[in-house]
N, C-alpha and C positions, 0 to 999 in steps of 0.2 A: 664326543663334538657332534654339534649340528651339522648336517649333511649342508655344505651353501647352493643355495636354487639356480640352477641354469636356466628358471624362464626368461624369453624372451618379455620385456616391459609392454604392458598393453597401452597401444594406442585409440584415447579417447577419440568419440565419435559421435558424440550427443553432446547437450548442452550441460553447464551445471546445475539446471534446477532437477534436468531429468535423471542424472547420477543420484546429486543429493536424494530427491524421491526415492531411488531404487535403494539407497543403501537405509533410507532410513524407514522405508515403507517394510522390507525384508527382517530388518533388525526386530521391528514391533510384533511381527508375524513369530517371529523366531522365539522371543525373552517371553514373550506371551503365553506362547506354547511351552517353553520349558515352567511356566511357571505353574501352569493348568496340569501338567504331569504331577508335578509336587503338591500341586494341592489335591488333586487323585488320591496319591498315596496317604494324604491325610485324611480322605473319605470325605473333604469339601465338596466334591465333585462327584458325582454317583453315575452309574449307570451306563451307557456307554462312550467312550471320548477315542477320538482318531486324531492324531498329532500331527501336524504338516513339515515338521522339521525337516531339513533338507531339500524341499520340493518348491520354499518360497519362489523363487523364479519364474516359475510357473504358472503364478498369479501378479507377480511385481510386474514382469515384463511386458505381459500382457494388457493391463490398465493401463500403461501411458502410451500403448497403438491403437486405443478404443479411444469412442465418443461419450462424455457423459451422459448419451442419452440411448446407448447400448445395453441389453438387456444380459446378464447374466445368470445360469445355473448352475448347479455342479451335486456332487454326490454328499456322502455322508463325511468327508473329512474339509468341513467347509468353515473354520475359524476364520483362518489367513486371507480367504476372496474379500468378505468383507470389510476386515481392518483395513486393508489395502485400498479398498473405495471409500473411507473412510466413515465407515462405520462406529458410534462410539464404545472405545472397549471397552468402557465398563457397561454397556448393556452387553454388549457380547460374552463377559464374564458374569456377569447376573443371570444370563440365559441357561449358561454351563453351571450355576446353582440353582437352578430352576425356582429364580426369583422371580416376582412380577414385574420386576423393574428389566426383566430380558428383552429381548428383541421379539421373542412370542410371548410376553407375557408368561414365561416358563413355564409352557406346553409343550417346548419340541425339544431345550434341552440340548445336546452337543449336534447332535444330526440335523435342525431343523432349524438355522438363524436363516432369517427373511428381516430385508432393510428394503421399502417398496421406492423409499426415498433415494436411495441408490441404485434403484431398475438391480438390486439383488434379488432376484426370484427363488433365492430360496437352496440348503442342502437339502438331499434327498436320502431316504434311509432303504430304499430300495432299490437294489444294484441294476443298474441300467435303467429307473423310471425317468432319470431326468431326460434321456436323448429323446423322445419322442414327445415329451410337453418340451422340450427347445426346439425342437422343429416348428410346433406347434406355435411359441413366442415369435418365433421370427415370418411365419408365417404369416401372424396379424400384422409385423409390421409392412409388411408388400402389401398384404390387405390393403393398409390403410395408407397405401402410399408413402410411407415414410422411408428415409435413408438410411433409417438403423439397424442393427442386428443383433442377432443372437450370438451369444460364445457358451458353447455348452461342456464343459468338462465331466470324463467319467475315466475310471481306472483302467487295467488291462485286463480285470477281470469281468468289467463290464461287456466288453464287446463277444463275448461268447452268447450273449443276450439275445433272441430273436426281436424283439421288438427293437435294437440296436439297428440290425440289419431294414428291416422296415422302413427306419427314419428314414435311412442313409438313401433308399431306394425313392421313397416321395420329395427328401429334398434335394434329388438332383431333377425329378418327373417336374419338378413345379419350381426349379432354381430358387431355392428359400435363402433368403441373404442368413447362412449361418453359419458359424466356425464351430467344427467338431476338434474337439480336442483329447486326447487318449494322454493320460496323465500315468507314461508308463512305469513305475517304477520298479518293474521286476518281480515284482509279485501278487497275486489276487490271494487276498487274506497270508496262507502260506506256500501257495503253492505257483513254483515259477512259470514262467511263463511256457519255458521249454515243455512243462509237462503238459499241458492244454491244446497245443496246437503244433500244429505243424510249421504253421506261417508264426515264424516269431519279430519280422520286421511287421510290425504290425500297421502300419501306415498302408501298406500291401491293400488290406482289404479294402479301402476305401477304391481302388484301382478296378475292383470288379465292380463299381457303377459311373465308371467314368468320372469318378470325383478327381479333380486336384488334390494330391495326397503326397506329403512328404515329413522326413523325419526331423527332428530340431535336437540341436543338446539343450536339453532341458537342465544343466546347470549352470546355464550363460545366460545370465537376462536379457542381453542383449539381443543374441539369435533369438530370444523367444518373442523379443519385442519388433525384428525385423520379421520372422516368420506370420506375426499377427497381424502387424500392419499390410503386409501384398495379402492374406488373405480377407482382410476387410474391403481392402481397396477391388477385390473381385466382386466382393459380394455387394457393395455399394454400385457396382455400376450395373449388376442386376447379372451376373454370368453365376450364381448360385452359390452352392459351399466349397468350404475345403476340409480336407480332415488332413488334421498336425498331431503327429507323433510325438508329443515334449520326453525324450528319454531322462528320465529323472529319477531318482534315491529317497526314500524315506532313512532317516540315521535311525527311528524307534520301530516298535513294532507295527502290527498292521492295527492296534487299538492296544489300550492299557492292559488287557489280560494276555496280552501276546508274550510266549516266552523267548521266540524266536531261535529256535533253534533248526530252522531251515537255512540258516546263512550263517558265514563265520566273519571271526570279527576282521578279519586281514581284508574281505571283500568290503565292511563297513568302512576300515578305514582306507580304502583305498576312495571310496569314492567323494570321503571328508576333504580328502585333498584338492576335490573338485570343488569346493564349498562354494557358493553362488554368492554369498554375503562377503566371503575373504574375495572371491575376485573384483567385486566391482570395487570392493575395498581397496586392493592393489592398483586398482585402475584409477581411480580418484589420487591416491599417492604419487603415483607414477607420473602423475600428469599437473601435477598443483593444482587440482581443483579445490579441491575443498583445506583448507588447515588443519595442522592437529587439534588446534581449538577447537573449530567449527565440527570434527569428528566428535571431540569428546564431549560440545554442546550435545550433539545429536544422541550421542548413547546416554546422557544423564539427564536430558528429556524423555526419551524410549521408557527409561528404567522408570521414570517418575509415572508416566503415562500407564505400566504394567501397576505400579504400589495403588495408584489411585483405583486404579479397574475392579482390586482385589479390596479394596474397601469400600468402594460403591457395592458389589456385589454383598460382602458380608453386612452392612448395615442396612439394605434395601428386605421391604417386606416378606414374607411369603404369598403366596396365589388366598385369595380367599376361598370358600367351598365352594360357594356361588357362582366362582369363576370359570368354573367349568360349564356351565349352561351357557357361556358368551361366547362370540365369536364365531360360532358354527354356522349360523345360515346370514346369507344377506339379509333379510327381514326382519329386524329385531323382533317382531313379536308373531315370529313364524308358530302355527298351533301346535307342533309337535313337541317343543319344547316345554315340559308342564314344570309347573311349580312344587 
């Protein structure tokens, strides 16, 4: 017999539109990634592929806390962020396929999704490289006198990179409008945080630079929204950066080639009991925010979006050989691009 839940009902704190967005956006991320994993197994998607399953709240909660003109940059686990920001799922899937209709015309693949129109400044394959880049993007906004900021996501393994600490120091020195986010899923590839550092509460690293730094429940989309909103307010006032440690978890391996021998099945199942999508759905149901029919319509819509994305990617053309010589330099007739 199934154990009866004794959990208290969650009280809604936000609008119907916000909860509907959280549920739909996280569900799209989840279903898209599940399909990507299947397609990888069929060798439709090749090369590296890092899934975000379990971490959806880290992106979705931040999106509702920020403005459309704010900039985003992240590491190579980068499919979910643009999907939440509104990038066409077909273009993301086509990029995973390496097709010419992809977000970077099939040249970037899984680790290098970009969408300039939605201010998504890309996924980046070099560990920690996006952190000083995020600092630079934030500095550009400050230099131009806007009220925009840059939110810069990194994994827990990236905080061991020297460039990250250089970026933290300069961000505080220049009071740059950046929100640094550590998506701490517990493992840098297959190595636990405890095996790489004496400091396992990673937000404390920011305190060495007098940076406001806080831990956040990365499985709870409301907690993410609140923490990012507070950090954004600080940045827009000119008070500089914030470091947030989103304590989250990935249900799948580091990449599709990861056998996951470094953790137990029981550990994974324990985190699944705190699933971010299940949490927000429970709040929606407990507070009658959406009807069962409305929830089913969202489920149906998301399924169609993913199916349509696969169809688009399948039917899209491969890049032409000459495309290798395009988009290299801003100057189209640059002399070192030879015929």
